[in-house]
C-alpha positions in Angstrom: -12.9 13.2 7.7 -10.2 15.2 5.8 -9.7 13.6 2.0 -5.8 14.0 2.7 -6.6 11.9 6.4 -8.4 9.2 4.2 -5.6 9.2 1.5 -2.8 8.1 4.8 -4.8 5.4 6.3 -2.7 3.2 5.0 0.2 5.0 7.2 -1.6 5.3 10.6 -2.4 1.6 10.2 1.5 1.3 9.5 2.7 3.6 12.8 -0.6 1.5 15.1 0.9 -1.9 13.5 3.8 -1.3 15.0 2.8 -1.5 19.1 1.4 -4.3 18.3 4.2 -6.1 17.0 6.1 -4.8 19.6 3.4 -6.1 22.5 2.8 -9.5 21.1 6.4 -10.5 20.4 6.3 -10.8 16.9 9.5 -10.7 15.0 9.6 -6.7 13.8 11.5 -7.6 10.9 8.2 -8.9 9.4 7.2 -5.5 10.0 10.5 -3.7 8.7 10.4 -5.4 5.7 6.4 -4.9 4.6 6.7 -1.0 5.6 9.8 0.0 3.8 7.7 -2.3 0.5 4.9 -0.4 1.1 6.4 2.8 0.9 8.5 2.3 -1.9 5.4 1.0 -3.9 3.7 4.0 -2.6 6.0 6.3 -4.3 6.4 5.0 -7.5 2.4 4.6 -7.3 1.9 8.0 -6.4 4.5 9.0 -9.4 2.8 6.8 -12.3 -0.8 8.4 -11.3 0.5 11.7 -11.1 1.7 11.8 -14.6 -1.1 9.7 -15.9 -3.4 12.3 -14.0 -1.5 15.5 -15.6 -1.8 14.4 -18.9 -6.1 14.7 -18.8 -6.2 11.4 -20.6 -9.0 8.9 -18.8 -7.5 6.0 -20.8 -4.1 6.7 -19.0 -4.9 7.1 -16.1 -7.6 3.9 -16.1 -3.8 2.2 -17.6 -1.9 3.4 -14.3 -4.5 2.6 -11.7 -4.4 -1.1 -13.1 -1.0 -1.0 -13.1 -0.3 0.7 -9.8 -2.4 -2.6 -8.8 0.0 -4.9 -10.1 2.9 -3.2 -8.5 1.3 -2.7 -5.2 0.5 -7.0 -5.7 4.0 -7.5 -6.8 6.1 -5.3 -4.2 4.4 -6.6 -1.1 4.2 -10.0 -2.0 7.4 -10.2 -2.7 8.4 -8.8 0.7 6.2 -10.8 2.7 7.8 -14.2 0.3 11.1 -12.4 1.5 10.6 -12.0 5.3 8.7 -15.4 5.3 11.6 -17.2 3.6 14.4 -15.4 6.0 12.3 -16.7 8.7 9.4 -18.4 9.4 8.2 -16.9 12.4 7.7 -13.8 11.2 6.0 -14.4 7.8 2.1 -14.7 9.1 2.6 -11.2 10.9 3.5 -9.6 7.8 1.2 -11.3 5.5 -1.5 -10.3 7.8 -0.2 -6.8 8.1 0.3 -6.8 4.3 -3.5 -8.5 3.9 -5.1 -4.5 6.5 -2.6 -2.7 4.4 -4.4 -4.3 1.2 -7.7 -3.8 2.5 -7.5 0.0 3.2 -5.8 0.5 -0.1 -8.9 -0.7 -2.1 -11.3 0.9 0.3 -9.9 4.3 -0.7 -9.2 3.4 -4.5 -13.4 2.8 -4.4 -14.3 5.7 -2.6 -12.4 8.5 -4.4 -14.1 9.7 -7.6 -12.0 9.2 -10.5 -9.1 12.1 -10.7 -9.7 12.9 -14.4 -13.5 13.9 -13.8 -12.6 15.4 -10.1 -10.4 17.7 -12.2 -13.1 18.9 -14.8 
């Protein structure tokens, strides 16, 4: 698989999750909120990492990676909690989708070389 496709596996999982939500009768609000939170955090993380990588400073890149994990966790956890509070039946499917997305994101991050080293 190409590098761009591998980095987009989380987006593919989001797209494939919608038919699963619809076919299983799970409340779609869970998918909508988790998808929105995931896309927002993905944008913020990409900007944060991009700026750090542009400096070429390895320490700054590692800090950006650590912050990106915390941003991802806080954003998506808050979204899942909000869905669960608003509609109890939507909380579990939203949490499962978030768990799948986190697993994919972690796998992508572990299998990619350090961005600073890759540029050298």
